[in-house]
LUMVOPA-737562 format. One record per residue: residue in one letter; x negated, y negated, z of N, C-alpha, C in turn. Coordinates in steps of 0.05 Angstrom, whole numbers, padded with zeros to 5 digits, always signed. Layout:
BEGIN
AXYZXYZXYZ
...
// end
This chain:
BEGIN
M-00166-00169+00224-00167-00160+00197-00174-00184+00179
L-00191-00181+00159-00197-00200+00138-00192-00188+00112
V-00197-00202+00088-00192-00190+00063-00214-00169+00057
T-00237-00175+00064-00257-00154+00058-00251-00128+00073
P-00252-00105+00060-00245-00080+00073-00264-00075+00096
D-00255-00063+00116-00270-00057+00140-00258-00030+00153
A-00271-00009+00149-00262+00018+00159-00262+00020+00189
V-00280+00005+00203-00282+00007+00233-00258-00008+00242
A-00253-00032+00234-00231-00049+00244-00206-00034+00236
A-00203-00022+00214-00178-00008+00206-00174+00015+00224
G-00196+00029+00232-00192+00051+00251-00182+00043+00279
R-00193+00020+00289-00182+00009+00313-00153+00003+00313
A-00145-00011+00291-00115-00019+00287-00098+00007+00287
E-00108+00027+00272-00092+00053+00271-00090+00066+00298
D-00114+00066+00314-00112+00076+00341-00090+00064+00358
I-00089+00036+00356-00069+00023+00373-00039+00031+00364
L-00036+00032+00338-00008+00037+00329+00000+00066+00335
W-00020+00084+00330-00011+00112+00335-00009+00119+00365
H-00025+00105+00383-00022+00109+00411+00006+00101+00417
A+00017+00078+00408+00043+00070+00416+00064+00089+00403
T+00059+00099+00382+00078+00119+00369+00079+00146+00386
D+00055+00156+00396+00056+00179+00412+00069+00175+00441
M+00066+00149+00450+00079+00143+00476+00109+00144+00472
V+00121+00136+00451+00150+00137+00447+00158+00167+00444
L+00144+00183+00430+00151+00210+00427+00148+00226+00454
R+00129+00219+00469+00127+00233+00496+00150+00225+00514
R+00159+00201+00513+00182+00194+00528+00208+00206+00518
A+00208+00212+00493+00231+00226+00483+00231+00255+00484
G+00209+00266+00495+00205+00295+00497+00201+00309+00472
A+00190+00295+00451+00186+00308+00423+00158+00308+00417
D+00139+00304+00437+00111+00302+00430+00099+00327+00419
G+00110+00350+00428+00098+00376+00421+00107+00386+00394
A+00123+00371+00379+00133+00381+00354+00113+00383+00332
A+00120+00392+00309+00102+00405+00291+00082+00386+00276
P+00088+00364+00264+00070+00348+00249+00044+00342+00263
P+00022+00342+00248-00004+00336+00261-00004+00307+00272
P-00024+00300+00287-00026+00272+00295-00029+00252+00271
R-00016+00230+00273-00019+00209+00254-00006+00215+00227
H+00014+00234+00228+00029+00240+00203+00052+00220+00201
P+00060+00211+00176+00081+00193+00173+00107+00204+00184
A+00112+00229+00183+00137+00239+00195+00138+00235+00225
R+00114+00236+00238+00114+00229+00267+00121+00202+00272
K+00111+00182+00255+00119+00155+00259+00149+00151+00255
A+00161+00165+00233+00190+00163+00229+00206+00174+00253
A+00196+00194+00266+00209+00206+00289+00208+00187+00310
A+00187+00172+00315+00185+00152+00337+00205+00129+00331
H+00210+00123+00308+00231+00102+00303+00258+00113+00309
R+00262+00138+00303+00288+00148+00309+00292+00152+00339
A+00269+00155+00354+00271+00159+00382+00280+00136+00399
G+00278+00112+00388+00283+00088+00402+00304+00072+00389
T+00319+00056+00404+00338+00038+00392+00323+00014+00379
E+00297+00009+00389+00280-00009+00374+00255+00004+00368
P+00242-00002+00345+00218+00014+00338+00196+00015+00359
L+00187+00038+00365+00165+00044+00383+00167+00031+00411
S+00192+00030+00420+00194+00016+00445+00213+00029+00466
V+00233+00043+00457+00254+00051+00475+00258+00082+00475
T+00261+00094+00497+00265+00122+00499+00290+00132+00487
A+00288+00154+00472+00313+00163+00458+00332+00175+00478
P+00357+00172+00474+00377+00186+00489+00373+00216+00486
P+00380+00232+00508+00374+00262+00504+00386+00277+00481
E+00410+00265+00473+00425+00279+00451+00410+00274+00424
R+00391+00255+00423+00379+00252+00398+00352+00267+00394
T+00343+00280+00416+00318+00293+00416+00318+00318+00396
A+00339+00331+00395+00341+00355+00377+00337+00346+00348
S+00350+00325+00339+00345+00317+00312+00318+00308+00307
I+00304+00296+00326+00278+00288+00324+00260+00312+00320
D+00265+00333+00336+00248+00358+00334+00252+00370+00306
E+00277+00371+00297+00283+00382+00272+00270+00369+00249
G+00270+00342+00250+00257+00327+00227+00227+00332+00228
L+00215+00333+00251+00185+00339+00253+00180+00367+00243
A+00194+00386+00251+00187+00414+00244+00188+00419+00214
A+00203+00403+00199+00206+00407+00171+00182+00398+00155
V+00162+00385+00167+00140+00372+00151+00116+00392+00150
P+00105+00398+00126+00081+00414+00123+00057+00403+00134
Q+00037+00419+00140+00010+00409+00148-00004+00399+00123
P-00022+00379+00128-00037+00370+00104-00057+00393+00094
V-00059+00396+00067-00074+00418+00056-00096+00410+00036
E-00097+00384+00029-00117+00377+00009-00140+00363+00020
L-00164+00366+00008-00187+00348+00013-00194+00338-00014
V-00190+00311-00018-00197+00298-00042-00224+00285-00039
G-00245+00297-00047-00272+00287-00041-00275+00291-00010
R-00279+00267+00002-00282+00267+00031-00258+00258+00045
W-00237+00254+00031-00212+00244+00039-00191+00267+00045
A-00185+00270+00072-00164+00290+00079-00139+00278+00077
V-00123+00284+00057-00097+00272+00050-00075+00292+00044
D-00051+00287+00048-00030+00305+00043-00018+00297+00018
L-00019+00313-00003-00006+00309-00027+00023+00318-00024
A+00041+00298-00019+00068+00306-00007+00086+00320-00024
A+00100+00340-00012+00123+00352-00024+00149+00338-00014
P+00172+00340-00025+00196+00330-00016+00202+00336+00013
A+00209+00316+00030+00214+00321+00059+00233+00298+00067
P+00247+00303+00087+00268+00285+00097+00258+00257+00103
H+00235+00254+00116+00227+00227+00121+00221+00212+00097
L+00211+00225+00077+00205+00212+00050+00230+00205+00035
T+00251+00222+00035+00275+00216+00023+00289+00191+00036
A+00288+00190+00063+00298+00166+00077+00283+00142+00069
A+00257+00143+00067+00242+00120+00059+00249+00109+00031
I+00252+00128+00014+00261+00119-00014+00286+00107-00014
G+00306+00117+00003+00333+00104+00006+00329+00076+00016
R+00313+00071+00033+00308+00044+00044+00297+00026+00023
A+00278+00036+00007+00267+00021-00015+00287+00014-00036
L+00304+00034-00044+00325+00029-00065+00346+00009-00054
A+00351+00007-00029+00369-00012-00018+00360-00040-00021
S+00333-00043-00024+00322-00071-00024+00317-00081-00052
I+00326-00067-00073+00322-00076-00101+00349-00080-00113
P+00350-00094-00136+00375-00098-00151+00390-00072-00157
Q+00415-00072-00151+00432-00047-00153+00432-00034-00182
D+00426-00050-00203+00426-00038-00230+00402-00023-00234
R+00381-00021-00216+00359-00005-00220+00361+00019-00203
V+00380+00023-00184+00380+00045-00168+00386+00071-00182
T+00402+00069-00204+00407+00093-00221+00390+00090-00247
D+00375+00112-00255+00360+00112-00278+00378+00113-00304
T+00378+00091-00318+00398+00090-00341+00391+00110-00361
A+00366+00119-00362+00358+00139-00384+00368+00167-00378
T+00370+00173-00352+00379+00200-00344+00403+00203-00329
E+00413+00177-00319+00436+00177-00301+00432+00189-00275
G+00405+00195-00269+00398+00206-00243+00389+00183-00226
P+00379+00190-00202+00369+00172-00182+00347+00153-00193
G+00344+00129-00185+00323+00113-00197+00295+00120-00185
A+00295+00135-00163+00270+00145-00152+00273+00169-00134
V+00259+00188-00139+00259+00212-00122+00231+00224-00121
V+00226+00240-00098+00199+00252-00095+00195+00274-00115
R+00173+00276-00127+00167+00298-00144+00143+00313-00133
G+00141+00337-00139+00117+00351-00130+00092+00344-00147
W+00068+00351-00134+00043+00348-00149+00037+00371-00166
E+00029+00365-00191+00018+00384-00209-00011+00383-00210
P-00025+00404-00220-00054+00405-00223-00065+00380-00235
E-00051+00372-00257-00061+00349-00274-00060+00323-00257
H-00039+00321-00240-00039+00297-00222-00061+00296-00203
A-00066+00320-00189-00088+00322-00171-00114+00316-00184
A-00119+00324-00208-00143+00318-00222-00146+00287-00226
V-00126+00272-00232-00128+00243-00236-00133+00230-00208
L-00121+00241-00188-00126+00231-00161-00156+00235-00152
T-00166+00258-00158-00194+00264-00152-00213+00245-00167
E-00206+00240-00192-00225+00221-00207-00221+00193-00195
A-00195+00185-00189-00192+00157-00178-00207+00154-00152
A-00206+00174-00135-00218+00174-00109-00249+00174-00112
D-00259+00189-00129-00288+00189-00135-00298+00163-00146
R-00284+00152-00166-00292+00127-00178-00291+00104-00158
L-00270+00106-00142-00267+00084-00121-00289+00084-00102
E-00297+00109-00091-00319+00110-00074-00345+00103-00087
Q-00347+00107-00113-00371+00098-00126-00373+00068-00129
V-00352+00055-00137-00352+00026-00144-00347+00008-00118
W-00330+00019-00100-00324+00001-00077-00322+00021-00053
P-00345+00030-00042-00344+00047-00019-00330+00037+00006
A-00331+00011+00009-00318+00000+00034-00288+00003+00033
M-00275-00002+00010-00248+00001+00005-00241+00030+00006
S-00254+00048-00005-00249+00076-00001-00249+00085+00028
A-00269+00077+00042-00271+00085+00071-00247+00074+00086
E-00237+00049+00080-00214+00037+00093-00189+00055+00087
L-00186+00062+00062-00164+00078+00054-00162+00105+00071
H-00185+00115+00075-00187+00142+00090-00176+00138+00117
Q-00179+00115+00129-00169+00111+00155-00140+00109+00157
G-00127+00097+00138-00098+00090+00140-00080+00107+00124
V-00087+00118+00101-00069+00132+00083-00072+00162+00089
R-00050+00173+00099-00049+00202+00106-00034+00218+00086
Q-00017+00206+00069+00001+00221+00052+00005+00204+00026
I+00002+00217+00003+00008+00203-00022+00033+00218-00034
V+00051+00202-00040+00078+00211-00049+00081+00203-00077
L+00087+00222-00096+00093+00217-00124+00122+00213-00127
L+00130+00192-00143+00159+00186-00149+00164+00192-00179
D+00189+00202-00183+00199+00202-00211+00222+00182-00212
G+00228+00170-00235+00249+00151-00237+00236+00124-00245
R+00254+00107-00254+00244+00083-00266+00248+00059-00246
A+00259+00063-00222+00267+00040-00205+00244+00028-00191
I+00224+00044-00183+00202+00035-00166+00175+00045-00176
D+00157+00025-00180+00130+00032-00185+00114+00043-00161
G+00118+00031-00139+00106+00041-00116+00114+00023-00092
F+00111+00034-00067+00117+00019-00043+00105+00032-00020
T+00105+00017+00002+00099+00030+00030+00123+00022+00048
D+00124+00037+00070+00149+00034+00089+00136+00039+00116
F+00139+00018+00132+00126+00019+00158+00137+00040+00177
I+00163+00049+00172+00176+00071+00188+00161+00096+00181
T+00151+00100+00157+00133+00123+00150+00105+00114+00144
H+00094+00100+00167+00068+00088+00163+00048+00111+00157
G+00031+00105+00138+00010+00126+00131+00017+00139+00104
A+00041+00135+00095+00050+00147+00069+00049+00124+00049
V+00038+00129+00024+00039+00110+00003+00055+00124-00021
F+00073+00110-00033+00089+00120-00054+00081+00108-00081
V+00076+00126-00100+00065+00117-00126+00081+00130-00148
N+00091+00115-00167+00105+00128-00190+00086+00146-00206
A+00096+00170-00213+00078+00189-00227+00069+00178-00255
A+00084+00160-00265+00077+00147-00291+00051+00131-00289
R+00043+00122-00264+00017+00107-00260-00006+00124-00264
L-00003+00152-00264-00026+00169-00267-00032+00175-00298
G-00016+00163-00316-00022+00167-00343-00033+00143-00355
V-00044+00144-00380-00054+00121-00394-00032+00100-00398
G-00040+00075-00392-00020+00053-00396-00017+00043-00423
R+00004+00027-00428+00010+00017-00455-00015+00002-00466
A-00028-00012-00448-00052-00027-00457-00077-00012-00460
G-00074+00014-00452-00099+00031-00456-00114+00035-00430
L-00104+00026-00406-00119+00032-00381-00118+00061-00375
P-00141+00073-00367-00141+00101-00361-00122+00106-00337
G-00113+00131-00334-00097+00137-00310-00110+00133-00284
W-00135+00140-00282-00150+00137-00258-00153+00110-00249
V-00156+00091-00268-00157+00063-00261-00129+00053-00251
R-00109+00061-00263-00082+00051-00255-00076+00065-00227
L-00085+00089-00222-00080+00101-00195-00098+00087-00174
A-00122+00083-00180-00138+00068-00162-00126+00040-00154
D-00116+00027-00174-00103+00002-00170-00080+00006-00150
A-00062+00025-00156-00040+00031-00138-00048+00038-00109
L-00069+00054-00106-00078+00060-00080-00089+00037-00066
V-00104+00018-00077-00113-00006-00065-00090-00024-00058
H-00071-00025-00076-00046-00042-00071-00031-00032-00047
E-00021-00006-00047-00005+00003-00026-00021+00008-00001
G-00048+00016-00004-00065+00021+00020-00069-00007+00034
T-00069-00028+00019-00073-00055+00032-00047-00063+00049
H-00024-00056+00038+00000-00061+00054-00001-00044+00079
T-00010-00019+00076-00013-00003+00100-00033-00015+00121
R-00055-00025+00111-00075-00036+00127-00063-00063+00141
C-00048-00079+00128-00036-00104+00138-00015-00096+00160
N+00000-00075+00154+00020-00068+00174+00008-00060+00199
A-00013-00043+00197-00027-00033+00223-00039-00056+00238
A-00052-00075+00224-00065-00097+00237-00045-00116+00251
A-00021-00120+00236-00003-00140+00246+00013-00128+00271
F+00011-00102+00274+00025-00090+00298+00012-00099+00324
S-00014-00105+00324-00028-00113+00348-00037-00144+00346
T-00040-00154+00323-00051-00180+00317-00033-00195+00297
P-00012-00209+00304+00006-00220+00285-00009-00242+00269
F-00001-00243+00243-00013-00263+00225+00006-00287+00222
L+00031-00284+00228+00051-00305+00227+00062-00309+00255
I+00068-00336+00260+00081-00344+00285+00109-00333+00286
R+00115-00321+00307+00142-00307+00310+00163-00329+00309
A+00182-00326+00289+00204-00346+00288+00228-00336+00303
T+00245-00355+00314+00267-00347+00329+00289-00336+00311
G+00289-00345+00285+00310-00337+00266+00295-00317+00245
P+00309-00315+00222+00296-00299+00202+00274-00311+00187
G+00271-00338+00190+00249-00351+00176+00255-00356+00147
P+00236-00372+00136+00241-00380+00107+00237-00355+00088
S+00248-00357+00064+00244-00338+00042+00231-00355+00020
V+00213-00342+00007+00197-00356-00013+00195-00339-00039
I+00193-00352-00063+00187-00337-00088+00157-00330-00087
T+00151-00305-00092+00123-00295-00089+00112-00287-00117
P+00086-00284-00122+00075-00279-00146+00086-00253-00158
L+00091-00232-00141+00098-00205-00152+00127-00197-00151
R+00145-00214-00141+00172-00207-00140+00189-00232-00149
P+00210-00224-00166+00227-00247-00175+00247-00256-00154
D+00251-00240-00134+00270-00248-00112+00257-00260-00089
P+00270-00278-00074+00257-00291-00050+00250-00269-00030
R+00226-00273-00019+00215-00254+00002+00210-00270+00027
P+00209-00256+00049+00199-00269+00075+00169-00276+00072
L+00159-00292+00090+00132-00300+00090+00112-00277+00093
T+00121-00258+00108+00103-00234+00110+00099-00220+00083
G+00118-00221+00065+00115-00210+00039+00094-00228+00023
L+00095-00253+00025+00075-00270+00011+00048-00266+00023
F+00047-00264+00049+00020-00261+00061+00007-00234+00051
Q+00021-00213+00051+00012-00187+00044+00005-00187+00013
Q+00022-00199-00002+00016-00199-00031-00009-00214-00038
T-00015-00235-00023-00038-00251-00027-00065-00234-00022
V-00063-00219+00001-00086-00201+00006-00088-00180-00016
V-00066-00168-00023-00067-00148-00045-00078-00159-00071
L-00070-00182-00079-00079-00191-00106-00109-00198-00105
V-00117-00211-00083-00148-00215-00083-00162-00189-00083
R-00153-00169-00069-00168-00144-00069-00166-00131-00097
Q-00142-00134-00110-00141-00121-00136-00160-00135-00156
A-00162-00164-00155-00181-00176-00173-00211-00166-00168
I-00216-00163-00142-00244-00153-00136-00247-00124-00148
L-00226-00108-00146-00229-00080-00155-00235-00080-00185
Y-00220-00097-00200-00224-00095-00229-00251-00108-00237
R-00262-00124-00222-00289-00133-00229-00308-00111-00223
L-00306-00098-00202-00323-00074-00195-00322-00052-00214
I-00297-00047-00224-00292-00027-00243-00304-00034-00271
H-00302-00060-00277-00312-00070-00303-00341-00066-00304
W-00355-00072-00283-00385-00070-00281-00395-00042-00275
G-00380-00026-00259-00392-00002-00248-00382+00025-00257
A-00360+00024-00273-00347+00049-00281-00353+00057-00311
P-00354+00082-00318-00358+00086-00346-00332+00084-00362
L-00333+00064-00380-00311+00056-00396-00317+00051-00425
S-00301+00055-00443-00307+00047-00469-00304+00017-00471
D-00313+00005-00494-00311-00022-00499-00283-00033-00498
L-00265-00018-00510-00236-00025-00509-00225-00024-00481
Q-00232-00004-00467-00223-00002-00439-00234-00024-00421
R-00259-00032-00425-00272-00053-00410-00256-00079-00416
E-00249-00083-00440-00234-00107-00447-00208-00107-00433
T-00194-00084-00433-00169-00082-00421-00170-00088-00391
V-00192-00076-00379-00195-00081-00350-00200-00110-00345
A-00216-00125-00361-00221-00153-00358-00194-00169-00361
D-00176-00161-00380-00151-00175-00385-00135-00172-00360
R-00133-00147-00349-00115-00142-00325-00127-00159-00304
R-00153-00160-00298-00165-00176-00278-00158-00205-00282
A-00158-00215-00304-00151-00244-00309-00123-00250-00299
R-00103-00232-00306-00076-00236-00298-00075-00235-00266
L-00089-00216-00255-00087-00214-00225-00099-00239-00213
L-00121-00250-00223-00132-00275-00213-00113-00296-00213
E-00099-00299-00234-00078-00321-00238-00057-00319-00215
K-00046-00294-00210-00027-00291-00189-00041-00292-00161
A-00065-00285-00157-00077-00288-00133-00080-00317-00126
Y-00086-00335-00145-00087-00363-00140-00060-00374-00131
Q-00039-00364-00146-00012-00371-00137-00007-00365-00108
G-00015-00340-00099-00011-00331-00074-00025-00347-00052
V-00050-00354-00057-00067-00369-00041-00054-00398-00037
D-00046-00410-00060-00034-00436-00060-00008-00438-00045
L+00009-00418-00049+00036-00417-00035+00032-00413-00005
L+00014-00395+00001+00009-00390+00031-00001-00414+00044
G-00019-00429+00030-00030-00454+00040-00008-00474+00047
R+00014-00472+00032+00036-00492+00037+00051-00485+00062
H+00046-00460+00072+00060-00452+00097+00040-00447+00119
R+00019-00461+00120-00001-00457+00140+00008-00460+00170
A+00029-00478+00172+00040-00483+00198+00051-00458+00210
A+00058-00438+00193+00070-00412+00203+00049-00390+00209
L+00024-00398+00202+00003-00377+00208-00010-00379+00235
T-00014-00356+00246-00030-00355+00271-00059-00359+00264
P-00077-00361+00284-00107-00366+00278-00115-00341+00263
A-00107-00316+00267-00114-00293+00250-00105-00296+00222
G-00080-00304+00218-00069-00311+00191-00084-00332+00177
E-00093-00354+00191-00109-00373+00179-00135-00364+00170
A-00148-00345+00185-00175-00334+00179-00172-00317+00153
V-00149-00303+00149-00146-00285+00127-00143-00305+00103
H-00126-00326+00105-00122-00345+00082-00148-00358+00074
A-00164-00366+00094-00188-00380+00088-00207-00360+00073
E-00209-00334+00081-00227-00316+00067-00215-00310+00039
A-00190-00307+00036-00179-00302+00009-00186-00325-00010
A-00184-00351-00001-00190-00374-00018-00220-00372-00024
G-00239-00364-00005-00267-00364-00010-00274-00341-00031
L-00263-00318-00027-00267-00297-00045-00257-00304-00074
L-00235-00317-00075-00224-00324-00101-00244-00344-00116
A-00256-00361-00100-00276-00380-00112-00299-00364-00124
E-00307-00343-00110-00330-00327-00120-00320-00311-00145
E-00297-00302-00145-00285-00287-00168-00283-00304-00191
A-00275-00329-00187-00272-00349-00210-00301-00354-00222
A-00321-00357-00205-00349-00361-00216-00357-00337-00234
W-00351-00315-00225-00358-00291-00240-00341-00291-00268
E-00316-00298-00266-00300-00297-00290-00310-00320-00310
E-00319-00341-00299-00329-00363-00317-00355-00353-00330
A-00374-00340-00316-00396-00330-00328-00393-00308-00348
R-00375-00291-00343-00366-00271-00361-00356-00283-00388
T-00337-00304-00385-00325-00315-00409-00347-00328-00425
E-00366-00342-00414-00386-00355-00429-00405-00337-00446
Q-00405-00310-00437-00423-00291-00451-00408-00279-00475
L-00381-00284-00477-00366-00272-00499-00368-00290-00525
P-00366-00278-00548-00366-00294-00573-00346-00316-00571
G-00353-00341-00577-00333-00362-00579-00323-00370-00552
G-00335-00360-00529-00326-00366-00502-00299-00356-00496
R-00290-00336-00509-00263-00324-00505-00263-00303-00483
A-00241-00303-00466-00239-00283-00444-00229-00256-00457
// end
């Protein structure tokens, strides 16, 4: 895996991961249960099936609960452009994933102070949400077809969230599902259209999905005997493991590229174009931070990790050149 999207390589990584998933389920006697192949609920069942993820046969007494969890999952029903994706309804594997995500954030955000309800819950898709997704998918295929094709390989389920605790996340136990706050589908405070904000979220969370699948067979970090160091990262105020920094760096470089492509290739008003450029400038700054921080931990990178870091640095240099040229064209040289 490199920073540049590659649907063929993504497909190979997905094949390896799902082959291992199916092997665990066959050993547990749950292979014939309901979800279609490569569904996130199937991956969650494989984790339940072993005492270690994707490796150990489940005790017989656990097989019934595996079957029950699988049978509760609906079949995918949506075709968004050329993208066969499940617009998720509430389901046990998604609720469990949200619980894990809430457990990893400050406890004062777990409860929504405005409603006194949960900080994040699954909400159903409404027609207006599906319309924004269709536009986001169409525009992404138009301006960045390679990224669109890669998302088609790895993202099988898009989950909308209600609540203020989480903007979005992925969860390796439910691999193939990306979670996006429904607020991201509306116009942002700075005027970004909903489809732009959703395309941003899909690239962000889809890149985590891509990194997770790739790392399953080709580690990017040298395996440490202990928990390893924690570092402050560009996107989180709390210390994160090096894998978090690694993935954030790839995410940020891709987001910067996305906003350049949207700036040049999408139909936007002058104000929207300016907002897109401002968002891109902020992402570039954070991407530089990520590349610099990751470079300070090069001793922890495998050869595959070093290749990703080198490409990220090279792509950022190209993006900086574009930004400089754009700034020089503006009145007074202002960004």
